[in-house]
SELUMMAR-741291 format. One record per residue (C-alpha): residue number from 1; residue in one letter; z, x, y. Coordinates in Angstrom, 2 decimals. Each point is the difference from the previous one (the first is absolute). Example, Ala and Ser with C-alpha at 12.3 -4.5 7.8 and 13.67 -1.06 7.14 Angstrom:
<pts>
PT     i   aa         Z         X         Y
PT     1    A      7.80     12.30     -4.50
PT     2    S     -0.66      1.37      3.44
</pts>
This chain:
<pts>
PT     i   aa         Z         X         Y
PT     1    M    -14.33      1.53     36.13
PT     2    K      3.55     -1.27      0.62
PT     3    N      2.52      0.69     -2.55
PT     4    E     -2.61      1.97     -2.15
PT     5    N      2.96      2.35     -1.07
PT     6    N      1.81     -3.07     -1.69
PT     7    I     -1.41      0.71     -3.53
PT     8    Y      2.06     -2.56     -1.95
PT     9    G     -0.95     -2.74      2.77
PT    10    R     -3.78      0.79     -0.61
PT    11    I      0.51     -0.34     -3.60
PT    12    E      2.28     -3.14      0.35
PT    13    R     -2.86     -1.61      2.02
PT    14    L     -2.84      0.43     -2.42
PT    15    P     -1.27     -3.00     -1.95
PT    16    V      0.19      0.61     -3.68
PT    17    C     -3.40      0.21     -1.72
PT    18    S     -1.87      1.98     -2.67
PT    19    V      0.62      3.18      1.78
PT    20    Q      3.81      0.17     -0.70
PT    21    W     -0.42     -1.55     -3.33
PT    22    R     -2.50      2.77     -0.92
PT    23    L      2.51      2.64      1.06
PT    24    W      2.57     -2.08     -2.04
PT    25    S     -2.22      0.16     -2.93
PT    26    F      0.13      3.73     -0.15
PT    27    H      3.76     -0.02      0.03
PT    28    A      0.14     -2.68     -2.60
PT    29    I     -2.25      2.21     -2.36
PT    30    C      2.48      2.89      0.34
PT    31    W      3.08     -2.15     -0.03
PT    32    T     -1.21     -1.88     -3.25
PT    33    L     -1.02      2.86     -1.95
PT    34    G      3.51      1.82      0.96
PT    35    H      1.66     -2.71     -2.00
PT    36    F     -1.64      0.61     -3.08
PT    37    G      2.42      2.62     -1.56
PT    38    L      3.03     -2.36      0.49
PT    39    I     -1.56     -2.78     -2.00
PT    40    T     -1.22      2.01     -2.99
PT    41    A      3.72      1.16     -0.80
PT    42    T      0.56     -3.47     -1.08
PT    43    F     -3.04     -0.06     -2.47
PT    44    T      0.43      3.63     -1.27
PT    45    L      3.83      0.14     -0.35
PT    46    V     -0.03     -0.88     -3.76
PT    47    A     -2.91      2.45     -0.87
PT    48    I      1.72      2.71      2.20
PT    49    G      3.35     -0.52     -1.56
PT    50    T     -1.33      0.24     -3.59
PT    51    E     -1.95      3.46      0.90
PT    52    F      2.94      1.55      1.45
PT    53    N      2.69     -1.83     -2.28
PT    54    L      1.83     -1.45      3.13
PT    55    D      3.02     -2.35     -0.51
PT    56    L      0.74     -2.89      2.44
PT    57    A      1.56      2.02      2.72
PT    58    G     -2.93      2.59     -0.46
PT    59    K     -2.45     -2.86      0.46
PT    60    G      1.74     -1.23      3.09
PT    61    L     -0.21      3.64      1.43
PT    62    V     -3.79     -0.21     -0.15
PT    63    A      0.01     -2.43      2.74
PT    64    S      3.25      1.24      1.84
PT    65    I     -1.53      3.67      0.27
PT    66    T     -2.98     -1.68      1.65
PT    67    F      2.29     -1.67      2.57
PT    68    L      2.04      3.20      0.63
PT    69    G     -3.54      1.50      1.36
PT    70    M     -0.73     -3.06      1.96
PT    71    F      3.49      0.10      1.57
PT    72    I     -0.80      3.64      1.12
PT    73    G     -3.44     -0.72      0.85
PT    74    A      0.82     -3.04      2.12
PT    75    S      2.78      1.80      1.86
PT    76    T     -1.86      3.08      0.93
PT    77    S     -3.41     -1.71      0.70
PT    78    G      1.43     -2.50      2.42
PT    79    Y      1.47      2.74      2.25
PT    80    L     -3.15      2.12     -0.31
PT    81    G     -2.30     -2.92      0.74
PT    82    D      2.03     -0.77      3.24
PT    83    T     -0.17      3.69      1.07
PT    84    F     -3.28      1.29     -1.16
PT    85    G     -2.16     -3.12     -0.39
PT    86    R     -0.71     -2.65     -2.48
PT    87    K     -3.43      0.95     -1.23
PT    88    R      1.06      3.61     -0.96
PT    89    M      2.75     -1.34     -2.30
PT    90    L     -2.15     -2.66     -1.44
PT    91    I     -2.53      2.56     -1.17
PT    92    I      2.71      2.46     -1.41
PT    93    A      1.78     -2.85     -1.91
PT    94    I     -3.14     -1.23     -1.63
PT    95    C     -0.74      3.58     -1.21
PT    96    I      3.56      0.44     -1.42
PT    97    W      0.07     -3.18     -2.25
PT    98    S     -3.57      0.75     -1.13
PT    99    L      0.96      3.50     -1.03
PT   100    G      3.13     -1.33     -1.77
PT   101    A     -2.01     -2.44     -1.82
PT   102    F     -2.52      2.84     -1.28
PT   103    I      3.00      2.02     -1.16
PT   104    L      1.69     -2.98     -1.84
PT   105    A     -3.22     -0.70     -1.84
PT   106    W      0.25      3.61     -1.18
PT   107    S      3.64      0.45     -0.49
PT   108    P      0.59      1.79     -3.27
PT   109    S      3.82     -0.57     -0.19
PT   110    E      2.86     -2.20      1.24
PT   111    P      1.14      2.32      2.89
PT   112    V     -3.61      0.21      1.39
PT   113    F     -0.54     -3.91     -0.49
PT   114    F      3.26     -0.60      2.25
PT   115    V     -0.96      2.62      2.60
PT   116    A     -3.44     -1.86      0.21
PT   117    R      1.64     -3.35      0.40
PT   118    F      2.11      1.11      2.76
PT   119    I     -3.22      1.55      1.88
PT   120    I     -1.67     -3.36     -0.29
PT   121    G      3.09     -1.69      1.45
PT   122    L      0.15      2.51      2.82
PT   123    G     -3.45     -0.77      1.03
PT   124    M      0.04     -3.74     -0.39
PT   125    G      3.36     -0.17      1.90
PT   126    A     -1.44      2.13      2.86
PT   127    Q     -3.25     -2.20      0.17
PT   128    F      1.65     -3.50      0.30
PT   129    P      1.99      0.22      3.17
PT   130    I     -2.90      1.69      1.89
PT   131    S     -2.65     -2.61     -1.17
PT   132    Q      2.39     -2.70      0.97
PT   133    S      0.53      1.41      3.39
PT   134    M     -3.77      0.54      0.72
PT   135    V     -0.95     -3.42     -1.08
PT   136    S      2.82     -1.65      2.29
PT   137    E     -1.17      2.26      2.86
PT   138    L     -3.74     -1.08     -0.22
PT   139    F      0.39     -3.76      0.52
PT   140    P      1.53     -2.26      2.74
PT   141    A      2.94     -2.19     -0.64
PT   142    H     -1.80     -3.10     -1.06
PT   143    A     -1.82      1.49     -2.83
PT   144    R      2.47      2.99     -0.99
PT   145    G      1.97     -1.74     -2.46
PT   146    R     -2.93     -1.11     -2.05
PT   147    A     -1.60      3.13      0.11
PT   148    I      3.04      1.87     -1.41
PT   149    C      0.44     -2.87     -2.53
PT   150    L     -3.66      0.21     -1.13
PT   151    A      0.16      3.80     -0.20
PT   152    E      2.95     -0.30     -2.29
PT   153    G     -1.62     -2.78     -1.84
PT   154    G     -2.15      2.68     -1.65
PT   155    Y      3.12      0.89     -2.16
PT   156    P     -0.36     -3.09     -2.25
PT   157    L     -3.78      0.50     -0.50
PT   158    I      0.75      3.65     -0.99
PT   159    C      2.64     -1.30     -2.23
PT   160    L     -2.70     -1.99     -1.68
PT   161    V     -2.32      2.97     -0.17
PT   162    A      2.61      2.24     -1.27
PT   163    G      0.78     -2.45     -2.76
PT   164    I     -3.51     -0.45     -1.02
PT   165    V     -0.56      3.77      0.15
PT   166    S      3.01      0.64     -2.00
PT   167    V     -0.59     -2.48     -2.70
PT   168    S     -3.51      1.02     -0.33
PT   169    F      0.63      3.66     -0.12
PT   170    L      3.01     -0.31     -2.34
PT   171    M     -2.33     -1.46     -2.60
PT   172    F     -2.22      3.07     -0.21
PT   173    F      1.71      2.84      1.86
PT   174    D      3.58      1.25      0.65
PT   175    W      1.97     -0.70      3.05
PT   176    R     -1.24      3.22      1.67
PT   177    A     -3.36     -1.40      0.70
PT   178    I      1.49     -2.62      2.22
PT   179    F      1.39      2.65      2.44
PT   180    L     -3.14      1.91     -0.21
PT   181    V     -1.40     -3.27      1.81
PT   182    Q      2.84      0.05      2.55
PT   183    G     -0.75      3.59      0.84
PT   184    L     -3.66     -0.74      0.54
PT   185    A      0.90     -2.82      2.23
PT   186    G      1.38      2.52      2.35
PT   187    L     -3.57      0.53      1.29
PT   188    C      0.88     -2.83      2.39
PT   189    V      1.30      3.01      1.99
PT   190    L     -3.77      0.33      1.44
PT   191    V      0.55     -3.32      1.44
PT   192    A      3.21      0.95      1.73
PT   193    I     -1.83      3.29      1.39
PT   194    F     -3.17     -1.63      1.07
PT   195    K      0.53     -3.67      0.63
PT   196    I      3.60     -0.43      1.16
PT   197    P      0.68      1.19      3.72
PT   198    E      3.47      1.02      1.30
PT   199    S      2.25     -2.80      1.43
PT   200    A     -0.86     -0.50      3.70
PT   201    R      3.63     -1.28      0.31
PT   202    W      1.49      3.10     -1.43
PT   203    L     -2.08      2.12      2.23
PT   204    E      1.23     -1.73      3.10
PT   205    M      3.52      0.48     -1.12
PT   206    A     -0.73      3.74     -0.67
PT   207    G     -1.17      0.40      3.35
PT   208    R     -3.63      0.66     -1.16
PT   209    L     -1.46     -2.57      2.44
PT   210    D     -3.73      1.20      0.40
PT   211    E     -0.35     -0.06     -3.80
PT   212    A      1.85     -3.58     -0.11
PT   213    K     -2.37     -1.14      2.79
PT   214    A     -3.14      1.28     -1.72
PT   215    L      1.04     -1.91     -3.22
PT   216    V      0.94     -3.14      1.63
PT   217    E     -3.35      0.15      2.24
PT   218    D     -2.10      0.10     -3.06
PT   219    L      1.87     -2.69     -1.71
PT   220    E     -0.36     -2.18      3.06
PT   221    R     -3.94      0.81      0.25
PT   222    R     -0.36     -1.01     -3.82
PT   223    V      2.00     -3.23      0.62
PT   224    I     -2.11     -0.97      3.13
PT   225    E     -3.13      0.64     -2.05
PT   226    K      1.17     -2.11     -2.84
PT   227    T      1.41     -2.92      1.82
PT   228    G     -2.49      0.11      2.89
PT   229    S      2.52     -0.84      2.47
PT   230    D      2.21      1.78      2.70
PT   231    L      3.52      1.10     -0.39
PT   232    S      2.90     -1.42      1.89
PT   233    P      1.56      2.18      2.64
PT   234    I      2.42      2.51     -1.35
PT   235    P      3.54     -1.15      0.40
PT   236    D      2.91      2.10      1.74
PT   237    P      1.98      2.11     -2.32
PT   238    I      3.21     -1.58     -0.89
PT   239    I      1.75      3.15     -1.26
PT   240    E     -0.32      3.67      0.02
PT   241    V     -1.26      1.28     -3.42
PT   242    A      0.36      3.46      0.25
PT   243    D      2.93      1.72     -2.00
PT   244    S      1.86      1.49      3.05
PT   245    S      3.57     -0.43     -1.52
PT   246    G      0.25      3.36     -1.61
PT   247    K      1.81     -1.34     -2.83
PT   248    P     -0.95      0.65     -3.56
PT   249    K     -2.09     -2.75     -1.37
PT   250    F      2.48     -0.68     -2.71
PT   251    L      2.89     -0.47      2.36
PT   252    Q     -2.29     -2.54      2.05
PT   253    L      0.31     -2.44     -3.00
PT   254    F      3.71     -0.35      0.78
PT   255    E     -0.24     -0.84      3.92
PT   256    R      1.80     -2.91      1.27
PT   257    E     -3.10     -2.21      0.06
PT   258    Q     -1.35      1.23     -3.35
PT   259    I      2.87      0.54     -2.45
PT   260    R      0.18     -3.71     -1.11
PT   261    K     -3.71      0.01     -0.86
PT   262    T      0.34      3.17     -1.78
PT   263    L      2.79     -0.78     -2.31
PT   264    T     -1.27     -3.59     -0.69
PT   265    L     -3.56      1.44     -0.92
PT   266    W      1.80      2.72     -2.16
PT   267    I      2.30     -2.53     -1.93
PT   268    L     -3.06     -2.47     -0.51
PT   269    W     -2.31      2.54     -1.45
PT   270    F      2.82      1.31     -2.36
PT   271    C      0.47     -3.48     -1.19
PT   272    V     -3.90     -0.85     -0.46
PT   273    L     -0.86      3.47     -1.60
PT   274    F      3.28     -0.09     -2.26
PT   275    G     -0.99     -3.51     -1.52
PT   276    Y     -3.62      0.75     -0.04
PT   277    Y     -0.24      3.18     -1.68
PT   278    G      3.08     -0.49     -2.14
PT   279    L     -1.59     -3.00     -1.82
PT   280    N     -3.82      1.00      0.17
PT   281    T      0.52      3.55     -1.30
PT   282    W      1.38     -1.58     -3.26
PT   283    I     -1.85     -3.14     -0.25
PT   284    S     -2.69      1.23     -2.53
PT   285    A      2.48      1.94     -2.01
PT   286    L      2.34     -2.98     -0.21
PT   287    L     -2.91     -2.05     -1.57
PT   288    V     -0.57      2.79     -2.48
PT   289    D      3.68     -0.23     -0.91
PT   290    Q     -0.54     -3.81     -0.71
PT   291    G     -2.63      0.78     -2.63
PT   292    F     -3.14      0.11      1.93
PT   293    N     -2.23      3.14     -0.48
PT   294    L     -0.99      2.20      3.00
PT   295    I     -3.33     -1.53      0.58
PT   296    Q      1.53     -3.66     -0.01
PT   297    S      2.69      0.72      2.25
PT   298    N     -2.19      1.89      2.40
PT   299    G     -2.37     -3.05     -0.05
PT   300    Y      2.82     -2.36      0.71
PT   301    V      1.25      2.07      2.81
PT   302    T     -3.51      0.10      1.37
PT   303    L     -0.17     -3.61      0.01
PT   304    M      3.32     -0.45      1.76
PT   305    F     -1.58      2.32      2.69
PT   306    I     -2.73     -2.78      0.79
PT   307    P      2.10     -2.11      2.09
PT   308    A      0.73      3.04      2.03
PT   309    I     -3.19     -0.64      1.93
PT   310    P      0.68     -3.41      1.22
PT   311    G      3.48      1.18      0.60
PT   312    F     -0.79      2.50      2.62
PT   313    L     -2.91     -2.35      1.32
PT   314    A      2.61     -2.64      0.57
PT   315    A      2.16      2.61      1.99
PT   316    T     -2.82      1.22      2.09
PT   317    Y     -0.91     -3.54      1.06
PT   318    L      3.50     -1.26      0.69
PT   319    V      1.54      3.31      1.55
PT   320    E     -1.63     -0.81      3.35
PT   321    K      0.76     -3.73     -0.06
PT   322    L      3.57     -0.09     -1.26
PT   323    G      1.20      3.38      1.10
PT   324    R      1.36      2.96     -1.64
PT   325    K      3.53     -0.86     -0.58
PT   326    K     -0.60     -3.42     -1.73
PT   327    M     -2.58      1.36     -2.19
PT   328    I      1.91      2.84     -1.37
PT   329    S      3.08     -1.80     -0.63
PT   330    S     -1.59     -2.95     -1.64
PT   331    F     -2.07      2.38     -2.17
PT   332    L      3.11      1.89     -1.15
PT   333    I      1.72     -3.19     -0.91
PT   334    L     -2.83     -1.24     -1.92
PT   335    A     -0.41      3.46     -1.59
PT   336    A      3.73     -0.19     -1.12
PT   337    L     -0.46     -3.38     -1.56
PT   338    S     -3.10      1.23     -1.84
PT   339    C      1.94      3.12     -1.37
PT   340    Y      2.88     -2.17     -1.22
PT   341    L     -2.40     -2.44     -1.75
PT   342    Y     -2.03      2.99     -1.63
PT   343    G      3.35      1.37     -1.26
PT   344    S      0.78     -3.25     -1.40
PT   345    A     -3.25     -0.59     -1.71
PT   346    T     -0.22     -0.73     -3.66
PT   347    T     -3.56     -0.55     -0.92
PT   348    L     -3.11      2.07      0.76
PT   349    A     -1.42     -2.92      2.21
PT   350    Q      3.18      0.22      2.16
PT   351    V     -0.27      3.78      0.23
PT   352    I     -3.63      0.05      1.13
PT   353    A      0.85     -3.11      2.52
PT   354    F      3.04      1.38      1.56
PT   355    G     -1.44      3.61      0.02
PT   356    C     -2.86     -1.35      1.98
PT   357    C      2.25     -1.60      2.56
PT   358    M      2.11      3.33      0.33
PT   359    Q     -3.23      1.90      0.60
PT   360    F     -1.29     -2.59      2.55
PT   361    F      3.06      0.18      2.20
PT   362    M      0.69      3.68     -0.74
PT   363    F     -3.36      1.18      1.24
PT   364    G      0.00     -2.31      2.85
PT   365    L      3.23      1.88      1.05
PT   366    W     -1.85      3.27     -0.09
PT   367    S     -2.34     -1.11      2.59
PT   368    L      2.55     -1.44      2.17
PT   369    I      2.54      2.86      0.06
PT   370    Y     -2.74      2.59      0.75
PT   371    T     -1.15     -2.38      2.93
PT   372    Y      3.63     -0.24      1.28
PT   373    A      0.89      3.77     -0.34
PT   374    A     -3.16      1.07      1.97
PT   375    E      1.14     -2.28      2.88
PT   376    V      3.68      0.43      0.90
PT   377    F     -0.24      3.74      1.01
PT   378    P     -1.64      1.39      3.12
PT   379    T     -2.97      2.23     -0.10
PT   380    R      1.92      3.03      0.66
PT   381    I      1.83     -0.47     -3.29
PT   382    R     -1.96     -2.46     -1.78
PT   383    S     -1.12      2.55     -2.84
PT   384    T      3.46      1.37     -0.24
PT   385    G      1.52     -3.43     -0.21
PT   386    C     -2.59     -1.22     -2.58
PT   387    G      0.57      3.30     -2.00
PT   388    T      3.74     -0.23     -0.03
PT   389    T      0.00     -3.79     -1.00
PT   390    S     -2.45      0.87     -2.62
PT   391    S      2.26      2.76     -1.18
PT   392    V      2.94     -2.34     -0.37
PT   393    G     -1.99     -2.19     -2.06
PT   394    R     -1.05      2.78     -2.13
PT   395    I      3.70      0.85     -0.55
PT   396    A      0.14     -3.54     -1.57
PT   397    A     -3.11      0.59     -1.73
PT   398    L      1.39      3.38     -1.36
PT   399    I      3.15     -1.61     -1.23
PT   400    A     -1.10     -3.27     -1.25
PT   401    P     -2.30      1.04     -3.01
PT   402    T      2.52      2.43     -1.34
PT   403    L      3.00     -2.14      0.61
PT   404    F     -1.64     -3.06     -1.67
PT   405    G     -0.80      2.33     -3.07
PT   406    L      3.70      0.81     -0.28
PT   407    L      1.17     -3.77      0.49
PT   408    L     -2.49     -1.52     -2.43
PT   409    P      2.04      0.74     -3.17
PT   410    L      3.00     -1.49      1.81
PT   411    I     -1.19     -3.12      1.57
PT   412    G     -3.28     -0.87     -1.53
PT   413    Q     -3.46     -0.67      1.44
PT   414    S      1.43     -3.31      1.65
PT   415    G      2.84      1.98      1.72
PT   416    L     -2.83      2.33      1.83
PT   417    F     -1.66     -2.99      1.34
PT   418    Y      3.06     -1.62      1.17
PT   419    I      0.96      3.15      1.89
PT   420    G     -3.55     -0.01      1.58
PT   421    A      0.54     -3.54      1.13
PT   422    A      3.47      0.77      1.72
PT   423    V     -1.47      2.94      1.96
PT   424    F     -2.85     -2.14      1.17
PT   425    V      2.62     -2.57      1.32
PT   426    I      1.85      2.73      1.94
PT   427    G     -3.23      1.09      1.58
PT   428    A     -0.68     -3.68      1.04
PT   429    L      3.38     -0.42      1.64
PT   430    L     -0.29      3.19      1.80
PT   431    I     -3.44     -0.52      1.57
PT   432    F      1.10     -3.58      0.75
PT   433    I      3.10      1.01      1.92
PT   434    F     -1.08      3.26      1.66
PT   435    G     -3.77      0.11      0.15
PT   436    V     -1.80     -0.04      3.20
PT   437    E     -3.14     -1.97      0.21
PT   438    T     -3.12      1.77      0.97
PT   439    K     -2.81     -2.61     -0.05
PT   440    G     -2.22     -0.27      2.88
PT   441    K      1.47      3.22      1.75
PT   442    S     -1.90      3.27      0.71
PT   443    L      1.45      3.20     -1.55
PT   444    E      1.23      1.03      3.50
PT   445    E      1.87     -3.30      0.70
PT   446    I      1.80      0.16     -3.24
</pts>
């Protein structure tokens, strides 16, 4: 067979059908459940603060310690995923955050609690760039953006589930029961072990060509059986995918053809995650400060998460039509406007309305930036690139909750949302000026 060793070319020529989407669903299960521990911090922050007698800065540290773990997890797993394989790191990451959740549910003291939050962050930070890389490497160019957007679209769904679970459990149990549920969600590791194969693109890059060919041949066979039609000829390879440079993978992020993409992604993620986590970590607690009880405030926050679903669906539909740059910059501007209006709201109706708009655009942004980050790095450093990009974002997520807690007495609730709006505008200008468009291009062409 001509060009049979061109693994990425064989993947790119495949028509997308239920075969790829079935594999996608396994990734989506693990990806979605991995987000559970992030969201529950929003709903349990008041209860945790009461038990451990935390002040405003201490409550901010609950989120920040998680993001410190995510920073380290993303930094290390990206490199390890490029070096030792995507699947192995995915399994390890799920086991780590599940173990952390069980420790957190048991934690008898404040120090143990913070250690457990760090472990949860370590596992989640390690998982996300690996899943991001694997989904991007499974699909051809014309469907890749929507596949990643839809996978990340599980985030608003888990936000709703986390909100419902939190509101329900806090009516009858304490906050520990919520993290016991998260620990049990780690059973999705069985899906990763038995249903998710290694990335054929990574195997090709790593020089394990026989394994890559076996995987892609099985994929081709199942696609032919499902579609009932022959495949088009395998195209000629356009680049050499093996990593023969001899350079450390981190340093390859700063090669002449890559450095602009790397820095643009890093700053973009910093802006998005700074605004998102700085605001959402505090949104329930701020409603309590306005006179609502914990159950009411969590109910209102859950209501605000509902528009997140059409938000990510809109991003998923438009990402392949309008392109990444236009979508990211426009959603950032609209998110900034929503934050400004939320900060200026004077009635409960305005709070809910502008809060819904804010979540619509911020959750759409999540889908878009995950898609974009998975596309701009070559296979040899894709996991490293996604991991370091996520790590820079986690630095923002680490700083923002604690910083906002310190600033709250000085600038008030409105001031926090004005800062979030300003950071989103900076991100929009950055991607509009320096971003590269990836729509319709194969990973190797980019």
